[in-house]
N, C-alpha and C positions, 0 to 999 in steps of 0.2 A: 382520384387523384393520380396525376402523371409523375413517373418516377425522375424523368428529366428535369422537372421543376424543382427537384430536391438534390440535384447533382453539387458536389462541393469541389471548389478549387481555392485553396487559400492564396492570399496574395504573395507575390513574391518577397515582398519587404518582410513579412513575418516569418516566412521559410528561410530567408537569409539571415535572421537573426537567430533562429534556432540552430542553422548550420555553423554559424559562428561559435554559439555556445557548445555545441556538440564536438568541434574542433578544439576548443580550449580544453574541453574534458579529455579528448583524445590525446593532445599534447602533454597536458599534465600527467597522465597515465604512462605516457612512454617515458618523460624525464623522471618521474617518481620512481620508476623501476630501477633506474640508475643510481639517483641521489638519495632517495629516501624509501628503500623497498617495504620496510616495515609500515610505515605509515600509509604508503600508497595501497598495499593490501588489505589494511584495516579499512580504508576508505572505499576501496572497491567493494568490500563485503557490505559496508553501510548503503553504498547507493543501489547495490544489486539487490538487496533485501527490501530497500526502499521501493524500487521498480517493481519487485514481485508483489508487495503489498497493495500498490496502486492497481496492478493488473487483477490480482485476485478479488479486490474490493469491487472491482467492476463486475466480475463474474458473480461474486456473492450477491451484488445488487439485483442483477438479471435474475438469478435463481429465485431469490426471495419474493421478487415480483411475480414470478410465474407459479410458485408454490403457494403464495398467499391469494392469488387470484386478484392481484390490485392491478385493475386496468388503466388507473389515472396515469402511469408513467409509460405506456405504451409508446407513445410520441416521442419519448425521450431514449428510447432504448439504444439507438445507434450510438449514442454518446458513451455509455458503460462499454458497449460491445468495442468502441476504438479503444478504450482503457485496456481492455482484455488483450488487445493485439499487441501490446508492449511486453507480454510475458515472455517470449523467446529471448528477449534482451537480457531481462533480468534472470532468466534460467543461465544464460550464456555466462553471466558474470559468476553465478554461484559455481558453476562446472569448472570454470578456470580455477577458482580457489580450491575446491575439493580435490582437483586432479593435480594442478600444478603446484599448488602452496598449501598443502594441508598442515605444513609444520606452523602455521598461524595458531593452531589449536595446541596448547601446551601438552596435553595428553598423548599426542602422537609421538612425542620424545620420550615417551616410557615414565612420565612424570607419576608418581603413586597417588592415587585418588583414593579417598576415604568417605565413609558413609555408612548408612545403615544396611546397606547390601552391596559391599564391594564387589563381589563376585559378579552380580547383575551389571554393576556400572562398567566394570572392565570389559566385560561382553559387549556391552552396548557402545562402549567408546573404543572400538577396535576400528582401525583404518578401512579394511576391506567392507566390514558392515556398514560403516559410516558412508561410504561411497555408493554402495548398493542401495541404501535408503534414500539418499539424494535423487538418485536416478530414479527410483519408483515415484517419488514426490513430484518430481519434475516432470516427467512423462505422464503421469497421470493428469496432473493439472493442464499440460499441453492439449492431450487427448479430449478432455472435456471441452476445453475452449474451442478445439477445432469442430466438434460435434455441434455444439451449442450454436457458434456462428452459422455453420452449415445449414442448420434447420430454419435459423431466421432467414437467410438468404433465398433459401428453396421457396419459402412463404412469398416472398416478393414476387415470384414468378407465376405461381397458381393460385395464392390467396386460400389454401385450403386450411380448415379449422383443426385437421388432425395433427398439422405441425405444431400447432399451440399445445395440443394434448401430449405429444411425444416430448416437446420441450420441457413440460411440466414435470413429467417422470424424470427426464434426464437431470432437471434441476434439482429434484429431490434426491437422486444418487450422488449428484456432485457435492450438495451441502454436507452429507454424511462424510464423504471422502475427503473434502476439505476441512470440516471440523477435526477429524483426526490427524490428517496429515500436516496441517498447518500448526497445529498444536506441538506435534513431534519435531517439526522442522525448526520451529523456535527454540526448542531445547536444544537440538543439535548444532545449529548453524550460529546461535547467539549465546545461550546459556552456558554452553561446553566450553566457551572462552575462559570460564573461571569454574573449572571442574570439581573444586572444593565447594562449591555453592549450589544450593538447589531451592526451588520455589514451585510448588504444585500449581499455583495461580498464573504462573509466568506466560503460558501458552494462551491463555484467556485474555490476559493483558495485552500481548502482542496482537492478538485479533482486534481487540478494541481500538489500539493505536491505527492499525492499518487501515480498518474499516473506516475510521474517523478522517484520516488523510485521503481516503478515496472519496469520501462525500465532499470534503474539501475541493479535491480536483474537480470531482464532477459539477460542483456549483459554478467553479471558474470557467470550465468549459462549455456551460450552458449559457452563461452571460455573454461570454465572447461569441459565442455562435449566434445568440440571439442579436446581437449588433452587426455580425460580418457574415451572415449566411441566410440562405431561404428559411431558416428555422424562426427568424423573425415573427412569422405569422402563424407559428405554432406553439412555441413557448409561453406560456401565460403567466400572469402574477401569482396565480393559485400554484402552479407547478413549483416556482421558486419558493413559494411560502412553505409548501411541505418539505422541500430539501432543507430549508432553514429550520423547520422544526426537528428535522432529524439530526442536523449539525448539533443543535442544542441539546437533544437528548443524548447523543453518543458522546459529546464532550464530558456529560456528567457521568456517563456509564463508564467512560475512561477514568475519570477522576475517583469513582467508587472503587475500581479495581486498583488503582494506584495507592489509595488510602488503607484498602484492605490487606494489600501486600506488605506495605510499610508497617501498618499497626500491628499485624500479627508477628512479624519477625522482631519488632521493637519490644513487644510485650513477652514473648517467650524468651528473649535475649540469650539464644544459643549461639555460641561461637562460630558454628560451621554456616550460620545462616547471617549473622550481623555482619561478617567481613564484607558482604556486599556493600552495606549501607555506609560501613566505616570508611570504605574507600571514597564514596561520594559525598561524604558529609566532612571530608577533610580538606583544609585549605582553600585553594581557588575552586575547588569542586563544588562548594557549598553554594555560592551564588548561581551557578548553573543548575544546580539541584532544584533550588527554589524557582528559578526562571522557568523550568520545566513544567512545573504546575501552573504558573501564571499563564504561560502561552498555550497550555492545552485544555485547561478549564477556565481559570478566573477571567480572562478577557472575554472568551465566548460566552461564558454564563452571563456576565452583566451586559455584555453587548447584544446579546439576543434575548434576554429576559423580557423586555417589551414585546408585545404581540406584533405591532407594526414593524418592528425592526427585522423582523424573519422574512419580510417580503421587500424591504428596501435593498436595492441593488449594490449601492455604496458599501453599506454595512455588510453585506454578505459577502462582498469582494474582500474587504479588509479583513474580516474575520478568518475567511477561507486561507488567506495568505499567512496570517498569524499561526493558523492551524499547521500549515505545511512546514513553516519553519519551526513550529513545536515538535512536529514528527522527526525533522532531521536531528535537532537537539535531543529528543528522547532516545533515539538510536545511537547518538554519540555517546550518551552517558551509559548505554548498555554495553556499548563495544569497547571504547577506548581507556577506561580508568585503569585496567590491568596492566597496560603496556604505555603508559603515559610518563612514568618516571616521577610520579606525585603530583604533576600538575597539568592542566590541559594545554593543548596546542592545537590552535585555529588559526592557519596559514595558507600558504598558496595551495598545498596539496588539499586541504580540504575545501577550500572555495573552489578551486580548479574543478575538482571532480563534482562538486555540488552543482556548479555551472553545466558541465557536461550531462548531469541527471536531467536539468530542465530541457536542454537541447535535444537530447536523444529522445526523451519522453515526447515532446513536440512534434519532432519529426514521424515518430512511429505513429502517432495520434492522427497527424495528417494524412500520412499514407493509409491508414485504416478507413478513415471517412470518406477518402476517394473511391473506395472500393465498392461502395453500395449507396442507395439514396440515404440522405440524412434521416429520413423516416420510412418506417417499415409499411410501405404505401398500401399493401394489401393484407395487413393484419386485421382480422375481423372485429378487433376491439379498439381500431385506431379513432373511430369516429367518437367512442366514449371519452378518450382521453383527450381529443381536440376540443370538445365542449365539456370539459371539466370544470366543475365550480365547486370548490371545498365549502 
């Protein structure tokens, strides 16, 4: 298989659209810093965390395939690798918040925090330690991404099986590091926006949401590349069917964690826990709270329940778009209520930065897909993936 046969160059039209969306996001960010700084910093946190989730979901996908020895997805690997290429952009957004505007977090102003271990919480929520942890998380993820992509590219040149073995060991280390650091990062960057509240399941819940949105993004990219790139001859119906099954499974996993967190807090009825849901079940927040469950579980569950729907491209595309909108809403509900003045505000600042999110992600993915053949052409397990039959 010749690497030149799988080179990628997106059409100028789609690149132009992504550039327009990225420009809208940049203009919204600059204007918002002057006219609505609080909302723009909150939305920057939302889109940066969203980007990080997509990039890390791509890395987790690659690592899980290596560790489990699942060779059916080898031909698709360059797509989640391109998703991982977005990681520096998400990291940049988080660093800007942590360094330039840490006052977004109420505890940085000396707000008294209470809990079962107030001494530990005060130590954990100290600004220098908070910044150090952020740097450790981000540098660790960037380092693993660089190493994983480097090994994959090296195999393109020599085809040695040793690269697969080294990638498998590296993937196992990444999954351990990722499991701990993403769990803690969700506490640091999202949960500590409301320092009086805590949930031990919050990290798992955020992983489920990030990985589900990553699967939805992977689905959309595979379908688009199947139509507009040399991957048309590579991506089979069985590949999309398996991705559809994973969408169905992880949507239900997300719903299980959503229900577990809500049910346990509702049942215990402790004031320091229920305050989180009281805010989100009051007034105009309640319809959004219900819509979140509908977008992230009800629609995907019933749409993908029939076996044939998991391999119908039109249904997979629609469900993936619904899930990506659901992920944005889920993060909006995690971040915005304490700062909203009692009612949600979805306007130019939210829409502009969401458009920028799409544009920046698209441009970064295109750039990553240009750097290497769309298929790992000399991977020893590529033939097994190309002739995959579920």
